[in-house]
C-alpha positions in Angstrom: -26.9 -7.1 -1.7 -24.0 -8.1 -3.9 -22.6 -11.5 -3.0 -19.3 -13.1 -4.1 -18.8 -16.8 -3.4 -15.2 -18.0 -2.7 -14.6 -21.8 -2.9 -12.4 -24.4 -4.6 -12.5 -26.7 -7.6 -13.0 -29.9 -5.7 -14.5 -32.7 -7.9 -17.0 -34.0 -5.3 -20.1 -32.5 -3.7 -19.4 -28.9 -4.4 -21.0 -28.8 -7.9 -24.3 -30.1 -6.5 -24.1 -27.9 -3.4 -23.4 -24.7 -5.5 -26.1 -25.6 -7.9 -28.8 -25.6 -5.2 -27.4 -22.6 -3.4 -27.2 -20.5 -6.6 -30.7 -21.5 -7.6 -32.1 -20.4 -4.2 -30.2 -17.1 -4.2 -31.2 -16.3 -7.8 -34.8 -16.6 -6.6 -34.1 -14.4 -3.6 -35.0 -10.7 -3.8 -32.3 -8.2 -2.8 -29.5 -10.8 -3.5 -27.3 -10.3 -6.6 -24.6 -13.0 -7.2 -21.4 -11.5 -8.7 -19.9 -14.9 -9.5 -17.7 -17.6 -8.0 -14.0 -17.5 -7.1 -12.3 -20.9 -7.1 -8.9 -21.8 -5.8 -7.1 -25.2 -6.3 -8.4 -27.8 -3.8 -4.9 -28.5 -2.6 -4.2 -27.7 1.1 -0.7 -29.3 1.1 2.4 -28.0 -0.6 1.8 -30.1 -3.7 -0.8 -32.5 -5.3 1.5 -35.4 -4.5 1.6 -34.6 -0.8 -2.2 -34.1 -0.7 -2.7 -37.5 -2.4 -0.2 -39.2 -0.1 -2.0 -37.8 3.0 -5.4 -39.0 1.8 -4.1 -42.4 0.8 -2.6 -42.9 4.3 -5.9 -41.7 5.8 -8.4 -43.6 3.6 -6.5 -46.8 3.0 -5.8 -48.2 -0.5 -9.3 -49.6 -1.2 -11.2 -46.5 -0.1 -8.7 -44.3 -1.9 -9.2 -46.2 -5.1 -13.0 -46.1 -4.8 -12.9 -42.4 -4.2 -10.6 -41.8 -7.2 -13.0 -44.0 -9.3 -15.9 -41.8 -8.3 -14.0 -38.6 -9.2 -13.0 -40.0 -12.6 -16.6 -41.2 -13.3 -17.8 -37.7 -12.5 -15.4 -36.1 -14.9 -16.2 -38.5 -17.7 -20.0 -38.4 -17.2 -20.4 -34.7 -16.4 -20.9 -33.7 -20.0 -23.8 -36.1 -20.3 -25.7 -35.6 -17.0 -27.5 -32.7 -15.4 -25.2 -30.1 -13.8 -26.7 -30.6 -10.3 -25.8 -34.3 -10.0 -23.7 -35.2 -7.0 -20.5 -35.8 -8.8 -20.8 -32.9 -11.2 -17.9 -30.4 -11.5 -18.2 -26.7 -10.7 -17.7 -25.4 -14.2 -20.8 -26.8 -15.9 -22.9 -25.8 -12.9 -21.9 -22.2 -13.2 -22.3 -22.2 -17.0 -25.8 -23.6 -16.4 -26.7 -20.6 -14.2 -24.9 -18.0 -16.3 -22.4 -17.1 -13.6 -18.7 -16.3 -14.2 -16.0 -18.5 -12.6 -12.8 -16.6 -11.5 -9.6 -18.5 -10.8 -6.7 -17.0 -8.8 -3.5 -18.5 -7.6 -3.3 -16.3 -4.5 -6.0 -14.7 -2.3 -4.2 -11.3 -2.4 -4.5 -11.1 -6.2 -5.2 -7.5 -7.2 -8.2 -8.4 -9.3 -9.8 -10.4 -6.5 -9.2 -7.6 -4.0 -11.0 -5.2 -6.3 -13.9 -7.7 -6.6 -14.2 -7.9 -2.9 -14.2 -4.2 -2.5 -17.2 -4.0 -4.9 -19.1 -6.8 -3.1 -21.4 -6.4 0.0 -20.7 -9.9 1.3 -18.2 -12.7 0.7 -19.4 -16.2 1.3 -16.6 -18.8 1.9 -17.4 -22.4 1.1 -14.6 -25.0 1.7 -12.0 -22.3 0.8 -8.6 -24.0 0.9 -6.8 -20.7 1.6 -6.6 -18.9 5.0 -7.7 -15.4 4.3 -6.3 -12.5 6.2 -8.4 -9.9 8.1 -7.5 -7.3 5.5 -9.1 -9.5 2.8 -12.2 -10.8 4.4 -13.2 -7.3 5.7 -13.1 -5.7 2.3 -16.9 -6.3 1.5 -19.1 -3.7 3.1 -20.9 -6.4 5.3 -17.8 -8.5 5.8 -17.5 -12.2 5.1 -19.2 -15.4 6.3 -18.0 -19.0 6.3 -19.9 -22.2 5.7 -18.6 -25.0 8.0 -19.6 -28.6 8.1 -19.1 -29.0 11.8 -20.8 -28.1 15.1 -18.8 -25.1 16.4 -17.1 -24.5 18.6 -16.1 -28.1 19.2 -15.5 -29.2 15.6 -13.2 -26.5 14.4 -10.6 -27.1 11.7 -10.4 -29.6 8.9 -12.5 -32.7 8.2 -15.1 -32.0 10.9 -17.5 -34.7 9.6 -14.8 -37.3 9.7 -13.8 -36.4 13.2 -17.5 -36.5 14.3 -18.0 -40.0 12.9 -14.7 -41.2 14.5 -15.9 -39.8 17.8 -19.1 -41.7 17.6 -21.4 -38.6 17.4 -25.1 -39.3 16.8 -25.5 -36.0 15.0 -23.3 -33.5 13.2 -23.6 -29.8 12.9 -23.8 -27.3 10.0 -22.6 -23.9 11.0 -22.5 -20.5 9.2 -20.4 -17.9 11.1 -18.7 -14.6 10.5 -15.1 -14.8 9.6 -12.4 -13.9 12.1 -8.7 -13.9 12.3 -8.6 -17.3 14.0 -9.9 -20.3 12.1 -13.7 -21.0 12.6 -13.7 -18.5 15.4 -16.3 -15.8 14.4 -19.7 -15.4 15.9 -22.3 -18.0 14.9 -25.1 -16.8 12.6 -26.9 -20.0 12.1 -26.4 -23.7 13.1 -28.4 -26.8 12.5 -27.8 -30.3 13.7 -28.3 -33.4 11.5 -29.0 -36.9 12.7 -26.5 -39.4 11.3 -27.3 -42.5 13.5 -26.7 -45.7 11.6 -24.7 -44.1 8.8 -21.3 -45.8 8.3 -20.1 -44.0 5.1 -18.6 -40.5 5.1 -20.0 -40.1 1.6 -23.5 -40.8 2.9 -23.0 -38.3 5.7 -22.1 -35.6 3.1 -25.1 -36.4 1.0 -27.4 -36.1 4.1 -25.9 -32.9 5.4 -25.4 -30.9 2.2 -29.2 -30.2 1.6 -29.4 -28.9 5.1 -26.3 -26.8 4.5 -27.9 -25.2 1.5 -31.0 -24.4 3.6 -28.9 -22.9 6.4 -26.6 -20.9 4.2 -29.5 -19.5 2.1 -31.4 -18.4 5.2 -28.3 -16.7 6.6 -27.7 -14.7 3.4 -31.4 -13.7 3.3 -31.2 -12.5 6.9 -28.0 -10.5 6.2 -29.7 -9.0 3.1 -32.5 -7.8 5.3 -30.2 -6.6 8.1 -31.7 -9.0 10.6 -28.9 -11.4 11.5 -28.9 -13.0 15.0 -25.4 -13.8 16.3 -24.5 -16.4 19.0 -21.2 -16.7 20.9 -18.6 -19.1 19.5 -16.3 -19.8 22.5 -13.2 -21.1 20.7 -11.4 -21.5 24.1 -13.5 -24.6 24.7 -11.7 -26.5 21.9 -8.6 -26.4 19.7 -8.9 -26.8 15.9 -8.8 -30.3 14.5 -6.0 -31.0 12.1 -6.2 -33.2 9.0 -6.5 -36.8 10.4 -3.4 -39.0 10.1 -2.8 -42.7 9.2 -3.6 -43.8 12.8 -7.0 -42.1 12.7 -7.7 -43.7 9.4 -6.9 -47.2 10.8 -9.2 -46.5 13.8 -11.9 -45.2 11.5 -11.9 -48.5 9.5 -11.6 -50.6 12.6 -14.9 -49.2 13.8 -16.6 -50.4 10.6 -16.7 -47.0 9.1 -15.8 -46.2 5.4 -15.3 -43.3 3.1 -17.5 -44.2 0.3 
């Protein structure tokens, strides 16, 4: 089964996640990785607007700590192993001998051709909303990796919202892609205990290994034509939007932090 991964060039977490996922898949019989497509990690109209939204949400101190961690990762990445937590995507793919493709738009002709030649597209934190015409191009369609327990935690920043809501555990979900966001049938879901954790960063570090495990198993099941689907009743909940300043203030008032 030919697999194409579609993600973003985010400076945190993804390098480590992709490293472990690729390593698992390269050892999996009947799975052939075609490469990784990466879009800019900007959801807003501009980098300035994205930074402004995150500053309002995180608060000045947390924002500065996060920027420091990102900068440290960029400076140190040439000197550390590619699978380290703050590693960038590029050295990870170079380490595994996989090509990195960059496109400005999801309807780029070259990308559409790649998807037509693939059996499965795997979306991981893709910052673009892909149309049905795009995600149905691979012969087996497309799946999405989501760091939230569907159907409740649809939309953006599901781990943040779960912590804010006082959840004792968070979900990792892999589902088929559908026209509505996070609305396709669930293929695999695993809950992760986060009791006692006050840092969003620590929650990410605890959930990502489970995420690699869940996503690897889902792709293996699909390669053997034995997926099991569960309903994803999106009518139970509306998608969560990006948290605003008031949610950030409440997050910090609960003794929670970003990093």
